[in-house]
Each structure stands twice: as C-alpha cells, then as structure tokens.
C-alpha positions in Angstrom: 13.5 -190.5 100.3 15.3 -191.7 97.3 12.3 -192.3 95.0 14.3 -192.9 92.0 16.9 -190.1 92.4 19.9 -192.5 92.4 18.5 -194.2 89.3 18.1 -190.9 87.7 21.7 -189.9 88.5 22.9 -193.2 87.2 21.1 -192.8 83.9 21.6 -189.1 83.3 25.0 -188.1 84.9 27.0 -188.5 81.8 24.5 -186.8 79.4 24.2 -183.9 81.9 27.9 -183.5 81.9 28.2 -183.6 78.2 25.5 -181.1 77.6 26.9 -178.8 80.2 30.3 -179.1 78.7 28.9 -177.8 75.4 27.7 -174.7 77.3 30.9 -174.0 79.4 33.8 -175.7 77.3 35.5 -176.9 80.4 35.1 -180.4 81.8 36.0 -179.7 85.3 33.4 -176.8 85.5 30.8 -178.8 83.7 31.2 -181.6 86.4 31.0 -179.1 89.1 27.9 -177.5 87.8 26.3 -180.9 87.4 27.2 -181.9 90.9 25.8 -178.6 92.2 22.6 -179.2 90.2 22.2 -182.7 91.4 22.7 -181.7 95.0 20.0 -179.0 94.7 17.6 -181.3 92.8 18.0 -184.0 95.5 16.8 -181.5 98.1 13.7 -180.9 95.8 13.2 -184.3 94.5 10.2 -185.1 96.5 8.3 -182.0 94.9 9.3 -182.8 91.3 6.6 -184.1 89.1 7.3 -185.8 85.9 10.6 -185.3 84.0 13.2 -183.9 86.3 15.5 -182.7 83.4 14.1 -179.3 82.9 14.5 -178.5 86.5 18.1 -179.8 86.6 19.0 -178.1 83.5 17.7 -174.8 84.8 19.7 -175.2 88.0 22.8 -175.7 85.8 22.1 -172.6 83.8 21.4 -170.5 86.8 24.4 -171.8 88.8 26.7 -171.0 85.7 25.2 -167.6 85.5 25.9 -166.8 89.2 
C-alpha cells in the first residue's frame, strides 16, 4: 500500500514543516498540522494522481482553520 508514501514523507517532511511554520509561526503547531495532514494523505494515497503536494497543503490549511 506504500506506493511511494514513505519516500514522499522522507523528501517533503522538512519543507512541509517550514512552509506550515510560515503560516502559523509556531514550530510545535506546524509539526502537528503536518503530521495530521500526512496521516490523512496516507489514507487517500492510493487515490492521488500526480503531485500530492496540493492535496497535502490543502489538508494543512483546512486543519489549521478548524
């Protein structure tokens, strides 16, 4: 079921955290939001086509808003 998810996380985790930090200005909250987004993205990973970044960033924004 992995289909590249672990590789995506390994390559993008730091950038996702840094970008999220720019939005929330709190490292702990940024890391929590990224973890939430990655958990939700993993559940939908098999349905994602192409670049998963827009989907993951949308989850981050929506999680932060709620």
